[in-house]
C-alpha positions as CSV (number, residue, x, y, z in Angstrom):
1,M,-3.1,-82.6,52.7
2,S,-3.8,-85.3,50.5
3,D,-1.0,-88.1,49.6
4,N,-2.1,-88.1,46.0
5,W,1.0,-86.4,43.9
6,V,-1.2,-85.1,41.4
7,V,-3.6,-83.3,44.3
8,Q,-0.3,-82.1,45.9
9,N,1.3,-80.7,42.1
10,L,-2.2,-78.9,41.5
11,Q,-2.3,-77.4,45.2
12,N,1.3,-76.2,44.7
13,A,0.9,-74.8,41.4
14,L,-2.1,-73.1,42.8
15,D,-0.5,-71.5,45.7
16,T,2.9,-70.1,43.5
17,W,0.1,-68.6,41.2
18,N,-1.6,-66.8,44.4
19,S,1.9,-65.4,45.5
20,K,2.8,-64.4,41.7
21,L,-0.7,-62.7,41.6
22,A,-0.3,-60.9,44.8
23,E,3.0,-59.7,44.1
24,I,1.7,-58.1,40.5
25,W,-1.2,-56.5,42.4
26,Q,1.2,-55.1,45.1
27,I,3.2,-53.3,42.1
28,L,0.1,-52.5,40.3
29,T,-1.2,-50.9,43.3
30,Q,1.9,-48.9,44.0
31,S,2.6,-45.4,43.2
32,P,5.5,-44.5,40.9
33,E,7.1,-42.1,43.9
34,T,7.7,-45.3,45.9
35,F,8.5,-47.6,43.2
36,K,12.3,-48.8,43.3
37,G,12.6,-46.2,45.8
38,G,11.5,-43.5,43.6
39,G,14.8,-43.2,41.2
40,I,12.8,-44.3,37.9
41,W,10.6,-41.6,38.4
42,Q,12.8,-39.0,39.2
43,V,14.5,-39.9,35.8
44,I,10.9,-39.7,34.1
45,V,10.5,-36.2,35.7
46,Q,13.9,-35.2,34.3
47,I,12.9,-36.2,31.1
48,H,9.4,-34.7,31.1
49,G,11.1,-31.4,32.3
50,A,13.7,-31.5,29.3
51,L,10.8,-32.3,26.7
52,Q,8.8,-29.5,27.8
53,A,11.8,-26.9,27.6
54,I,12.1,-28.1,23.8
55,G,8.3,-27.9,23.2
56,Y,8.4,-24.1,24.7
57,A,11.4,-23.7,22.1
58,L,9.7,-25.1,19.5
59,L,6.3,-23.2,20.3
60,V,8.0,-19.8,20.3
61,L,10.0,-20.8,17.0
62,F,6.6,-21.9,15.2
63,F,4.9,-19.0,16.6
64,V,7.3,-16.6,15.1
65,V,7.1,-18.3,11.7
66,G,3.6,-18.0,11.7
67,V,3.1,-14.4,12.7
68,V,5.6,-13.9,9.8
69,K,4.3,-15.8,7.1
70,T,0.7,-14.4,8.2
71,C,1.5,-10.9,8.5
72,G,3.2,-9.1,5.6
73,S,4.3,-6.4,8.1
74,F,4.5,-5.6,11.5
75,T,1.8,-2.8,11.1
76,E,-0.6,-5.8,10.5
77,V,-0.1,-7.1,14.2
78,K,-1.0,-3.7,15.3
79,R,-4.5,-4.4,14.1
80,P,-6.9,-5.7,16.9
81,E,-8.5,-8.5,15.3
82,H,-5.0,-9.8,13.9
83,A,-3.1,-9.1,17.4
84,L,-6.4,-11.2,19.0
85,K,-6.0,-14.0,16.4
86,I,-2.2,-14.4,17.0
87,F,-2.8,-14.1,20.9
88,I,-5.3,-16.8,20.9
89,R,-3.6,-19.1,19.1
90,F,-0.4,-18.6,21.1
91,A,-2.4,-19.4,24.2
92,I,-3.9,-22.5,22.7
93,A,-0.5,-23.9,22.0
94,K,1.1,-22.9,25.1
95,G,-1.9,-24.4,26.8
96,V,-1.3,-27.9,24.9
97,V,2.6,-27.8,25.5
98,T,1.9,-26.9,29.4
99,Y,-0.7,-29.3,30.2
């Protein structure tokens, strides 16, 4: 290595840069299940489950409100075109909440 202090400083800076870049790359390529022992991932999974339960509850609530608004009486729901329309709307909404 050179005796010049400028060259030594530049070499040390590049070595530090490379080591930090290697650490960043290792963190970015690590799976969420293994990051910090997986504790953070477990919290995220639990939050997702809670939000999904809230989504299902709201889905049922708004589905019932929509049925009541679109149909004057439940005899209209017995008609196949209304029943199919309601079922398709519910299936699409459930698909959005689930996936």
